[in-house]
C-alpha positions in Angstrom: -48.0 -138.6 -4.9 -44.7 -140.4 -4.8 -45.9 -142.4 -1.8 -49.1 -143.5 -3.5 -47.1 -144.6 -6.6 -44.8 -146.8 -4.4 -47.8 -148.7 -2.9 -48.8 -149.8 -6.4 -45.3 -151.0 -7.0 -45.1 -153.0 -3.8 -48.7 -154.2 -3.5 -47.9 -157.5 -5.0 -45.2 -158.2 -2.4 -47.7 -157.8 0.4 -49.3 -161.1 1.2 -52.8 -159.8 2.0 -54.3 -163.2 2.2 -52.0 -164.2 5.0 -52.4 -160.8 6.7 -56.2 -161.1 6.6 -56.0 -164.6 8.1 -53.9 -163.3 11.0 -56.2 -160.4 11.6 -59.1 -162.9 11.7 -57.2 -164.9 14.3 -57.4 -161.8 16.5 -61.2 -162.1 16.4 -61.7 -159.3 13.8 -63.1 -159.4 10.3 -60.8 -158.2 7.6 -61.4 -157.4 3.9 -58.7 -156.7 1.4 -59.6 -154.1 -1.3 -62.6 -152.4 0.2 -64.6 -149.5 -1.0 -66.5 -147.4 1.5 -69.0 -144.7 0.5 -68.7 -141.4 2.3 -71.6 -139.1 3.3 -70.6 -137.0 0.2 -71.5 -140.0 -2.0 -67.8 -140.6 -3.0 -66.5 -144.1 -2.9 -63.0 -144.5 -1.4 -60.7 -147.4 -1.8 -58.8 -148.8 1.2 -56.3 -151.7 0.9 -57.6 -153.1 4.2 -60.9 -152.8 6.1 -61.3 -154.1 9.6 -64.7 -154.9 10.9 -66.0 -156.2 14.2 -69.3 -157.0 15.9 -71.0 -154.1 17.6 -73.0 -154.5 20.9 -75.9 -155.8 19.0 -73.9 -158.6 17.3 -73.9 -156.9 13.9 -70.6 -156.8 12.0 -69.8 -153.2 11.0 -66.7 -151.3 9.7 -64.4 -150.4 12.5 -61.1 -149.4 11.0 -59.3 -148.8 7.7 -55.7 -149.3 7.1 -53.7 -147.3 4.5 -50.2 -148.4 3.5 -47.7 -145.8 2.3 -44.1 -146.6 1.2 -41.3 -144.4 0.1 -37.6 -144.1 0.2 -37.7 -141.0 2.3 -40.0 -139.7 5.1 -43.6 -139.4 3.8 -45.0 -135.8 3.8 -48.3 -134.5 4.9 -50.3 -134.7 1.6 -51.1 -138.4 1.9 -51.9 -138.0 5.6 -54.3 -135.1 4.8 -55.9 -137.1 2.0 -56.5 -140.0 4.4 -58.0 -137.6 7.0 -60.4 -136.3 4.4 -61.5 -139.8 3.4 -61.9 -140.9 7.0 -63.9 -137.8 7.9 -66.2 -138.5 5.0 -66.8 -142.2 5.8 -67.0 -141.6 9.5 -64.9 -144.6 10.5 -63.9 -145.1 14.2 -60.2 -145.9 13.7 -57.7 -145.0 11.0 -54.4 -146.8 10.9 -51.6 -145.6 8.7 -48.9 -148.2 8.1 -45.7 -146.5 6.7 -42.2 -147.3 5.8 -39.8 -145.8 6.6 -41.5 -143.0 8.5 -43.6 -139.8 8.3 -42.1 -136.4 8.1 -42.2 -134.4 11.4 -45.1 -132.3 10.0 -47.0 -135.3 8.9 -46.4 -137.0 12.2 -47.8 -134.0 14.1 -50.9 -133.9 11.9 -51.5 -137.6 12.4 -51.1 -137.4 16.1 -53.3 -134.3 16.4 -56.2 -136.0 14.6 -55.8 -139.3 16.3 -54.5 -141.5 13.5 -52.8 -144.7 14.6 -49.4 -144.6 12.9 -47.5 -147.9 12.5 -44.0 -147.6 11.1 -41.1 -149.9 10.4 -37.9 -150.0 8.3 -39.1 -152.9 6.1 -42.2 -154.6 5.0 -42.0 -157.7 7.2 -41.4 -155.6 10.3 -44.3 -153.3 9.3 -46.8 -156.1 9.0 -45.7 -157.5 12.4 -46.1 -154.0 13.9 -49.5 -153.6 12.3 -50.7 -156.9 13.8 -49.3 -155.9 17.3 -51.1 -152.5 17.0 -54.4 -154.2 16.0 -54.0 -156.6 19.0 -53.5 -153.6 21.3 -56.5 -151.8 19.9 -58.7 -154.8 20.4 -57.5 -155.2 24.0 -57.9 -151.5 24.7 -61.5 -151.6 23.4 -62.4 -154.5 25.7 -61.3 -152.7 28.8 
């Protein structure tokens, strides 16, 4: 819960407009403040939605990005919540951008379930790491 509160406090300091532009420069589609409906009928909020063209040329949701900030390592509850949401919406990739880091238990859970975890000590470094991770994912998918 503490981690979710911190995101609200820092959201204004994230320049999502610039981030979306840089993601689009990678050849992806990005939407800030996206709601996706799960198979359960529940709508989930994600700060960032990444979409791309499928093999038929149709743009479809591809990845969601959740940001979590705290002064100490982030525990497993937000990770489990994100896993539940991602299972319900059936998204291909889930990226968790955290600062400063996940707890060891949260890290093991994220790794086990295939979440892409991006972490850094500060916000600017986190955004650069996120962009690098997205670039790697794009290149990996093209191979």
